LODO-789232 format. One line per field, with one value per residue (C-alpha): x, y, z; residue number from 1. Coordinates in nm, 2 decimals. Each point is the difference from the previous one (the first is absolute). Layout:
BEGIN
px	(X | ...) $
py	(Y | ...) $
pz	(Z | ...) $
n	(NUM | ...) $
This chain:
BEGIN
px	(1.17 | 0.00 | -0.27 | -0.03 | 0.00 | -0.22 | -0.12 | -0.33 | -0.30 | 0.09 | -0.33 | -0.26 | 0.15 | 0.36 | 0.16 | 0.37 | 0.26 | 0.37 | 0.23 | 0.12 | 0.23 | 0.03 | 0.02 | 0.17 | 0.28 | -0.01 | 0.08 | -0.15 | -0.25 | -0.35 | -0.31 | -0.35 | -0.16 | 0.34 | 0.05 | 0.22 | -0.01 | -0.13 | -0.20 | -0.06 | -0.32 | -0.11 | -0.15 | 0.10 | 0.29 | -0.09 | 0.20 | -0.05 | 0.00 | 0.15 | -0.27 | 0.17 | 0.29 | 0.33 | 0.31 | 0.00 | 0.10 | -0.01 | -0.07 | -0.15 | -0.05 | 0.27 | -0.04 | -0.11 | -0.17 | -0.37 | -0.23 | -0.36 | -0.26 | 0.05 | 0.36 | 0.26 | 0.22 | 0.19 | -0.04 | 0.03 | 0.14 | -0.10 | 0.29 | 0.10 | 0.04 | -0.30 | -0.18 | 0.30 | -0.01 | -0.28 | 0.22 | 0.21 | -0.30 | 0.00 | 0.09 | 0.30 | -0.09 | -0.14 | -0.08 | -0.37 | -0.18 | -0.01 | -0.34 | -0.21 | -0.34 | -0.16 | 0.26 | -0.20 | 0.24 | 0.25 | 0.00 | -0.20 | -0.21 | -0.05 | -0.29 | 0.05 | -0.15 | 0.30 | -0.03 | 0.08 | 0.37 | 0.07 | 0.15 | 0.14 | -0.15 | -0.26 | 0.14 | -0.29 | -0.37 | -0.22 | -0.11 | -0.35 | -0.16 | 0.16 | -0.10 | -0.37 | 0.01 | 0.17 | -0.26 | -0.29 | 0.12 | 0.12 | 0.36 | 0.32 | 0.25 | 0.29 | -0.11 | 0.02 | 0.33 | 0.04 | 0.14 | 0.04 | 0.30 | 0.13 | -0.25 | -0.31 | -0.31 | -0.18 | -0.35 | 0.11 | 0.17 | -0.33 | -0.18 | 0.25 | -0.04 | -0.38 | 0.03 | 0.17 | -0.18 | 0.06 | 0.36 | 0.20 | 0.31 | 0.31 | 0.22 | 0.29 | 0.26 | -0.18 | 0.07 | 0.36 | 0.24 | 0.14 | 0.31 | 0.33 | 0.17 | 0.26 | 0.36 | 0.16 | 0.36 | 0.19 | 0.08 | -0.36 | -0.12 | 0.22 | -0.18 | -0.35 | -0.23 | -0.26 | -0.29 | -0.30 | -0.33 | -0.23 | -0.34 | -0.16 | 0.22 | -0.06 | -0.38 | 0.02 | 0.19 | -0.24 | -0.32 | 0.10 | 0.10 | -0.32 | -0.20 | 0.17 | -0.06 | -0.36 | -0.17 | -0.03 | 0.16 | -0.03 | 0.07 | -0.17 | 0.13 | -0.13 | 0.12 | -0.15 | 0.04 | 0.08 | -0.05 | -0.37 | 0.10 | 0.32 | -0.20 | -0.26 | 0.26 | 0.17 | -0.33 | -0.12 | 0.30 | 0.04 | -0.37 | -0.02 | 0.28 | -0.13 | -0.34 | 0.09 | 0.35 | 0.15 | 0.16 | -0.18 | 0.20 | -0.05 | -0.09 | -0.33 | -0.10 | 0.12 | -0.18 | -0.32 | 0.03 | 0.07 | -0.30 | -0.22 | 0.12 | -0.04 | -0.37 | -0.04 | 0.22 | -0.04 | 0.20 | 0.32 | -0.10 | -0.07 | 0.20 | -0.01 | -0.07 | 0.02 | -0.28 | -0.18 | 0.05 | -0.03 | -0.12 | 0.09 | -0.26 | 0.26 | 0.33 | 0.30 | 0.28 | 0.36 | 0.27 | 0.34 | 0.28 | 0.37 | 0.20 | 0.36 | -0.11 | -0.21 | -0.34 | -0.31 | -0.36 | -0.20 | -0.38 | -0.23 | -0.32 | -0.34 | 0.16 | -0.34 | -0.15 | 0.27 | 0.03 | 0.32 | 0.12 | -0.06 | 0.19 | 0.29 | 0.01 | -0.01 | 0.27 | 0.21 | -0.05 | 0.09 | 0.30 | 0.14 | -0.06 | 0.19 | 0.28 | 0.04 | -0.04 | -0.33 | -0.24 | -0.20 | -0.13 | -0.35 | 0.12 | 0.10 | -0.29 | -0.32 | 0.09 | -0.21 | 0.20 | 0.35 | 0.16 | 0.38 | 0.19 | 0.33 | 0.01 | 0.15 | 0.31 | 0.01 | -0.17 | -0.15 | -0.19 | -0.02 | -0.23 | -0.09 | -0.05 | -0.34 | -0.04 | -0.16 | -0.28 | -0.10 | -0.09 | 0.13 | 0.29 | 0.04 | 0.36 | 0.07 | 0.31 | 0.21 | -0.16 | 0.19 | -0.06 | -0.07 | -0.14 | -0.36 | -0.27 | -0.29 | -0.27 | 0.21 | 0.30 | 0.32 | 0.05 | 0.22 | -0.18 | 0.10 | -0.08 | 0.01 | -0.02 | -0.24 | 0.01 | -0.27 | 0.11 | -0.29 | -0.09 | -0.14 | -0.17 | -0.26 | 0.04 | -0.06 | 0.21 | -0.30 | -0.06 | 0.37 | 0.02 | -0.33 | 0.12 | 0.32 | -0.18 | -0.24 | 0.30 | 0.16 | -0.33 | -0.04 | 0.35 | -0.02 | -0.33 | 0.00 | -0.34 | -0.14 | 0.09 | -0.20 | -0.29 | 0.02 | 0.01) $
py	(2.35 | -0.29 | -0.11 | -0.37 | -0.14 | -0.31 | -0.25 | 0.13 | -0.22 | -0.18 | -0.11 | -0.28 | -0.33 | 0.14 | -0.02 | 0.03 | 0.15 | -0.01 | 0.30 | 0.10 | 0.29 | 0.32 | 0.32 | 0.18 | -0.07 | 0.07 | 0.37 | 0.11 | 0.28 | -0.09 | 0.19 | -0.09 | -0.25 | -0.07 | -0.37 | -0.17 | -0.37 | -0.25 | -0.30 | -0.31 | -0.21 | -0.30 | 0.22 | 0.37 | 0.21 | 0.31 | 0.29 | 0.11 | 0.38 | 0.19 | 0.07 | 0.33 | 0.22 | -0.03 | -0.22 | -0.38 | -0.10 | -0.38 | -0.29 | -0.30 | -0.23 | -0.08 | -0.09 | -0.36 | -0.02 | -0.11 | 0.24 | -0.02 | 0.27 | 0.26 | -0.10 | 0.27 | 0.10 | 0.28 | 0.35 | 0.36 | 0.26 | 0.36 | 0.20 | 0.32 | -0.01 | -0.23 | 0.26 | 0.02 | -0.37 | 0.00 | 0.07 | -0.30 | -0.21 | -0.21 | -0.36 | -0.14 | -0.05 | -0.35 | -0.16 | 0.03 | -0.21 | 0.16 | -0.16 | 0.24 | 0.08 | -0.23 | -0.27 | -0.28 | -0.27 | -0.26 | -0.36 | -0.13 | 0.19 | -0.03 | 0.07 | 0.23 | -0.23 | -0.21 | -0.38 | -0.16 | -0.10 | -0.33 | 0.00 | -0.28 | 0.11 | 0.24 | 0.20 | 0.24 | -0.04 | 0.07 | 0.36 | 0.08 | 0.01 | -0.33 | -0.16 | 0.10 | -0.16 | -0.31 | -0.05 | 0.07 | -0.26 | -0.26 | 0.01 | -0.08 | 0.29 | -0.25 | -0.12 | 0.35 | 0.15 | 0.35 | 0.29 | 0.24 | 0.07 | -0.31 | -0.21 | 0.17 | -0.11 | 0.31 | 0.05 | -0.06 | -0.32 | -0.14 | 0.13 | -0.17 | -0.33 | 0.02 | 0.06 | -0.34 | -0.23 | -0.31 | 0.06 | -0.32 | 0.01 | 0.09 | -0.30 | -0.04 | 0.09 | 0.33 | 0.11 | -0.09 | 0.30 | 0.11 | -0.19 | 0.16 | 0.20 | -0.19 | 0.07 | 0.29 | 0.04 | 0.25 | 0.21 | 0.02 | 0.06 | 0.31 | 0.15 | -0.06 | 0.23 | -0.13 | 0.23 | -0.07 | -0.01 | 0.29 | -0.07 | 0.09 | -0.24 | -0.28 | 0.05 | 0.00 | -0.33 | -0.16 | 0.13 | -0.11 | -0.35 | -0.02 | 0.08 | -0.28 | -0.25 | 0.09 | 0.08 | -0.22 | 0.25 | -0.01 | 0.26 | 0.07 | 0.23 | 0.21 | 0.30 | 0.34 | 0.24 | 0.33 | 0.22 | 0.10 | 0.12 | 0.17 | 0.18 | 0.11 | 0.13 | 0.20 | 0.15 | 0.11 | 0.01 | 0.38 | 0.07 | -0.26 | 0.15 | 0.35 | -0.09 | -0.24 | 0.11 | -0.34 | -0.19 | -0.27 | -0.32 | -0.36 | -0.11 | 0.17 | -0.20 | -0.33 | 0.07 | 0.08 | -0.32 | -0.21 | 0.14 | -0.06 | -0.37 | -0.05 | 0.08 | -0.28 | -0.25 | 0.07 | -0.31 | 0.18 | 0.27 | -0.24 | -0.18 | -0.32 | 0.02 | -0.35 | -0.19 | 0.31 | 0.22 | 0.37 | 0.19 | 0.37 | 0.23 | 0.28 | 0.03 | 0.12 | -0.02 | -0.05 | 0.16 | -0.16 | 0.26 | -0.07 | 0.21 | -0.01 | -0.18 | -0.26 | -0.05 | 0.16 | -0.01 | 0.31 | -0.04 | 0.21 | -0.04 | -0.04 | 0.02 | -0.12 | 0.32 | 0.23 | 0.18 | -0.04 | 0.34 | -0.09 | -0.33 | 0.18 | 0.26 | -0.27 | -0.20 | 0.31 | 0.09 | -0.35 | -0.01 | 0.32 | -0.13 | -0.33 | 0.20 | 0.21 | -0.28 | 0.14 | -0.29 | -0.09 | -0.34 | 0.12 | 0.07 | -0.36 | -0.19 | -0.16 | -0.06 | -0.24 | -0.03 | 0.11 | 0.14 | -0.04 | 0.17 | -0.17 | 0.17 | 0.31 | -0.20 | -0.16 | -0.33 | -0.16 | -0.28 | -0.12 | -0.20 | 0.23 | -0.15 | 0.04 | 0.28 | -0.22 | -0.03 | 0.13 | -0.24 | 0.18 | 0.23 | 0.15 | 0.04 | 0.27 | -0.01 | 0.19 | 0.14 | -0.13 | 0.04 | -0.33 | -0.13 | -0.12 | -0.09 | 0.24 | -0.05 | -0.25 | 0.24 | -0.01 | 0.34 | 0.13 | 0.08 | 0.10 | -0.32 | -0.09 | -0.34 | -0.03 | -0.26 | -0.09 | -0.21 | -0.13 | -0.24 | -0.31 | -0.10 | 0.27 | 0.11 | -0.26 | 0.01 | 0.11 | 0.29 | 0.10 | -0.01 | 0.19 | 0.27 | 0.06 | 0.00 | 0.27 | 0.21 | -0.04 | 0.10 | 0.31 | 0.11 | -0.06 | 0.18 | 0.26 | 0.13 | -0.32 | 0.14 | 0.32 | -0.19 | -0.28 | -0.28) $
pz	(3.24 | -0.25 | -0.24 | -0.07 | -0.35 | -0.02 | -0.27 | -0.13 | -0.09 | -0.31 | -0.13 | 0.06 | 0.11 | -0.02 | 0.35 | -0.07 | -0.24 | -0.07 | 0.04 | -0.35 | 0.04 | 0.21 | -0.19 | 0.29 | 0.25 | 0.37 | 0.05 | -0.33 | 0.00 | -0.12 | -0.10 | 0.09 | -0.24 | -0.16 | -0.10 | 0.26 | -0.06 | -0.25 | 0.10 | -0.21 | 0.04 | -0.20 | -0.27 | 0.03 | 0.11 | 0.20 | 0.14 | 0.36 | 0.03 | 0.29 | 0.26 | 0.10 | -0.09 | 0.18 | 0.00 | -0.04 | 0.35 | -0.02 | -0.24 | 0.18 | -0.30 | -0.26 | -0.37 | -0.04 | 0.34 | 0.02 | 0.20 | 0.11 | -0.05 | 0.27 | 0.07 | 0.09 | -0.29 | 0.15 | 0.15 | -0.10 | 0.24 | -0.03 | -0.13 | -0.18 | -0.37 | -0.06 | -0.20 | -0.24 | -0.05 | -0.26 | -0.31 | 0.09 | 0.08 | -0.32 | 0.06 | -0.19 | -0.37 | -0.05 | -0.33 | -0.06 | -0.25 | -0.35 | -0.07 | -0.22 | 0.13 | -0.26 | 0.05 | 0.14 | 0.07 | 0.06 | -0.07 | 0.29 | 0.26 | 0.37 | 0.23 | 0.29 | 0.27 | 0.11 | 0.03 | 0.33 | 0.04 | 0.16 | 0.35 | 0.21 | 0.32 | 0.14 | 0.28 | 0.05 | 0.04 | -0.30 | -0.05 | 0.15 | -0.35 | -0.09 | 0.32 | -0.06 | -0.34 | 0.13 | 0.27 | -0.23 | -0.25 | 0.25 | -0.12 | 0.17 | 0.01 | -0.01 | -0.34 | -0.15 | -0.13 | 0.16 | -0.20 | 0.29 | 0.21 | 0.18 | -0.20 | 0.14 | -0.18 | -0.15 | -0.14 | -0.37 | 0.10 | 0.13 | -0.31 | -0.22 | 0.19 | -0.04 | -0.37 | -0.05 | 0.25 | -0.21 | -0.08 | 0.04 | 0.22 | -0.18 | -0.07 | 0.24 | -0.26 | -0.07 | 0.36 | -0.01 | 0.00 | -0.34 | -0.11 | 0.10 | -0.27 | -0.20 | 0.09 | -0.18 | -0.08 | 0.21 | -0.30 | -0.10 | 0.35 | 0.03 | -0.31 | 0.13 | 0.20 | 0.25 | 0.05 | 0.23 | -0.19 | 0.09 | 0.15 | -0.33 | -0.20 | 0.26 | -0.03 | -0.38 | 0.00 | 0.25 | -0.16 | -0.35 | 0.12 | 0.20 | -0.31 | -0.20 | 0.28 | 0.06 | -0.34 | -0.30 | -0.23 | -0.37 | -0.27 | -0.33 | -0.27 | -0.28 | -0.20 | -0.07 | -0.29 | 0.18 | -0.31 | 0.08 | 0.35 | -0.13 | -0.27 | 0.26 | 0.23 | -0.27 | -0.11 | 0.34 | 0.24 | -0.01 | 0.04 | 0.28 | 0.19 | -0.05 | 0.14 | 0.27 | 0.11 | -0.04 | -0.29 | -0.18 | 0.05 | -0.08 | 0.35 | -0.01 | -0.30 | 0.15 | 0.33 | -0.18 | -0.21 | 0.31 | 0.18 | -0.30 | -0.02 | 0.38 | -0.03 | -0.25 | 0.18 | 0.38 | 0.10 | -0.10 | 0.25 | 0.28 | 0.27 | 0.20 | 0.37 | 0.15 | -0.16 | -0.13 | -0.31 | 0.06 | -0.31 | 0.00 | -0.13 | -0.04 | -0.17 | 0.20 | -0.26 | 0.13 | -0.21 | 0.06 | 0.03 | 0.02 | 0.24 | 0.11 | 0.32 | -0.17 | -0.16 | 0.14 | -0.12 | 0.07 | -0.07 | -0.21 | 0.19 | -0.17 | -0.34 | -0.14 | 0.11 | -0.13 | -0.33 | -0.21 | 0.12 | 0.37 | -0.04 | -0.16 | 0.28 | 0.27 | -0.17 | -0.03 | 0.37 | 0.11 | -0.23 | 0.16 | 0.35 | -0.09 | -0.16 | 0.31 | 0.25 | 0.14 | -0.06 | 0.31 | 0.09 | -0.09 | -0.36 | -0.05 | 0.17 | -0.15 | -0.36 | -0.19 | -0.32 | -0.10 | -0.32 | -0.04 | -0.28 | -0.06 | -0.34 | 0.15 | 0.07 | -0.34 | 0.07 | -0.31 | 0.19 | 0.36 | 0.23 | 0.29 | 0.35 | 0.17 | 0.25 | 0.27 | 0.09 | -0.34 | -0.27 | -0.30 | -0.12 | -0.35 | -0.13 | -0.25 | -0.22 | -0.24 | -0.31 | -0.30 | -0.37 | -0.16 | -0.33 | 0.04 | -0.25 | -0.02 | -0.26 | -0.19 | -0.02 | 0.20 | 0.17 | 0.28 | 0.32 | 0.36 | 0.19 | 0.37 | 0.16 | 0.29 | 0.27 | 0.25 | 0.30 | 0.19 | 0.28 | -0.17 | 0.33 | -0.06 | -0.36 | -0.28 | -0.32 | -0.21 | 0.24 | 0.00 | -0.38 | -0.04 | 0.24 | -0.19 | -0.33 | 0.13 | 0.11 | -0.34 | -0.17 | 0.21 | -0.07 | -0.38 | -0.02 | 0.29 | -0.10 | 0.15 | 0.35 | -0.07 | -0.14 | 0.27 | -0.26) $
n	(1 | 2 | 3 | 4 | 5 | 6 | 7 | 8 | 9 | 10 | 11 | 12 | 13 | 14 | 15 | 16 | 17 | 18 | 19 | 20 | 21 | 22 | 23 | 24 | 25 | 26 | 27 | 28 | 29 | 30 | 31 | 32 | 33 | 34 | 35 | 36 | 37 | 38 | 39 | 40 | 41 | 42 | 43 | 44 | 45 | 46 | 47 | 48 | 49 | 50 | 51 | 52 | 53 | 54 | 55 | 56 | 57 | 58 | 59 | 60 | 61 | 62 | 63 | 64 | 65 | 66 | 67 | 68 | 69 | 70 | 71 | 72 | 73 | 74 | 75 | 76 | 77 | 78 | 79 | 80 | 81 | 82 | 83 | 84 | 85 | 86 | 87 | 88 | 89 | 90 | 91 | 92 | 93 | 94 | 95 | 96 | 97 | 98 | 99 | 100 | 101 | 102 | 103 | 104 | 105 | 106 | 107 | 108 | 109 | 110 | 111 | 112 | 113 | 114 | 115 | 116 | 117 | 118 | 119 | 120 | 121 | 122 | 123 | 124 | 125 | 126 | 127 | 128 | 129 | 130 | 131 | 132 | 133 | 134 | 135 | 136 | 137 | 138 | 139 | 140 | 141 | 142 | 143 | 144 | 145 | 146 | 147 | 148 | 149 | 150 | 151 | 152 | 153 | 154 | 155 | 156 | 157 | 158 | 159 | 160 | 161 | 162 | 163 | 164 | 165 | 166 | 167 | 168 | 169 | 170 | 171 | 172 | 173 | 174 | 175 | 176 | 177 | 178 | 179 | 180 | 181 | 182 | 183 | 184 | 185 | 186 | 187 | 188 | 189 | 190 | 191 | 192 | 193 | 194 | 195 | 196 | 197 | 198 | 199 | 200 | 201 | 202 | 203 | 204 | 205 | 206 | 207 | 208 | 209 | 210 | 211 | 212 | 213 | 214 | 215 | 216 | 217 | 218 | 219 | 220 | 221 | 222 | 223 | 224 | 225 | 226 | 227 | 228 | 229 | 230 | 231 | 232 | 233 | 234 | 235 | 236 | 237 | 238 | 239 | 240 | 241 | 242 | 243 | 244 | 245 | 246 | 247 | 248 | 249 | 250 | 251 | 252 | 253 | 254 | 255 | 256 | 257 | 258 | 259 | 260 | 261 | 262 | 263 | 264 | 265 | 266 | 267 | 268 | 269 | 270 | 271 | 272 | 273 | 274 | 275 | 276 | 277 | 278 | 279 | 280 | 281 | 282 | 283 | 284 | 285 | 286 | 287 | 288 | 289 | 290 | 291 | 292 | 293 | 294 | 295 | 296 | 297 | 298 | 299 | 300 | 301 | 302 | 303 | 304 | 305 | 306 | 307 | 308 | 309 | 310 | 311 | 312 | 313 | 314 | 315 | 316 | 317 | 318 | 319 | 320 | 321 | 322 | 323 | 324 | 325 | 326 | 327 | 328 | 329 | 330 | 331 | 332 | 333 | 334 | 335 | 336 | 337 | 338 | 339 | 340 | 341 | 342 | 343 | 344 | 345 | 346 | 347 | 348 | 349 | 350 | 351 | 352 | 353 | 354 | 355 | 356 | 357 | 358 | 359 | 360 | 361 | 362 | 363 | 364 | 365 | 366 | 367 | 368 | 369 | 370 | 371 | 372 | 373 | 374 | 375 | 376 | 377 | 378 | 379 | 380 | 381 | 382 | 383 | 384 | 385 | 386 | 387 | 388 | 389 | 390 | 391 | 392 | 393 | 394 | 395 | 396 | 397 | 398 | 399 | 400 | 401 | 402 | 403 | 404 | 405 | 406 | 407 | 408 | 409 | 410 | 411 | 412 | 413 | 414 | 415 | 416 | 417 | 418 | 419 | 420 | 421) $
């Protein structure tokens, strides 16, 4: 008797995935719940466990193939020796991200909800939920780019169309296919390697370009003296870790400073929806994390309600999940503002790209000792450049500068966070 292996539910609005790699070959013994195959979606990579112990009888989907939720992946036949398969159950060693738990970043973040990808034709009727929205809003399905299999229009495609009702048609040249690659000498071609972009990398590229094309992005800069925070950490890090069971990192301070500034400048925590502005009376802070598969942005929910210790614990938990490839779609949805830390890679200054539809992202950078003037005297201080990229359609220059100044003030006088000043 055989047990089928099928594509599991992948998360809200995710209908298909690409086969990454099989960890077993036909004829190999497998143990129940042992990882069998890797699936790549637009935002996460998941491992499908064996539904039963036995021998891998067939593989129905090969690496690189696109499969729908519920599609047949293979089958397991009952067989002797399955119980002994557990010690060999570990999948082939794969490079995991070495992102520390408090490492918050990469250069530019992404948002887990995928943007619709253009299609040339719609071969399938809209999904039931999409059809309902289309009918309710008197839309034409033919005018909506579908992101489902064979160009099927899905619910998020309709929501995206509704969010930009006044968008002007893209110019004809924007719809033209990309220019062909320039000719390459035969000697050079033999030394090149062509690798298909993963779904995650394709989504990163599409989302970042969409953010540039949609938002009126502008970046303002400032610098912060990190000595007060470094002194506080040195004074209390051992006691903090002993009491709370987590290390006191920089990200807790930055998250607190951001939350404090968002309360004063709510436009930075808002988003544009069509002709409306949605102000968020909560702060879900996205923390950009670089992994070997690309950039992901897990979200610390209700950071405005969490203590410093709770924020550090949540960042640590999300960092471990990102490092182990265990982030879920839910972990990366709903962010209202993002923090990106290019400093862990040595970046001295950068202009982070917005994490659409958010209106602001804070870029942290490398801490570097520099001469500065304090009280009329030139002294050496550990300084960090800060960058705030914002959507100028909703955030005015005065608001952006004020927001960044408030973050700077909170970091240079951390007691302000405790006293709510």
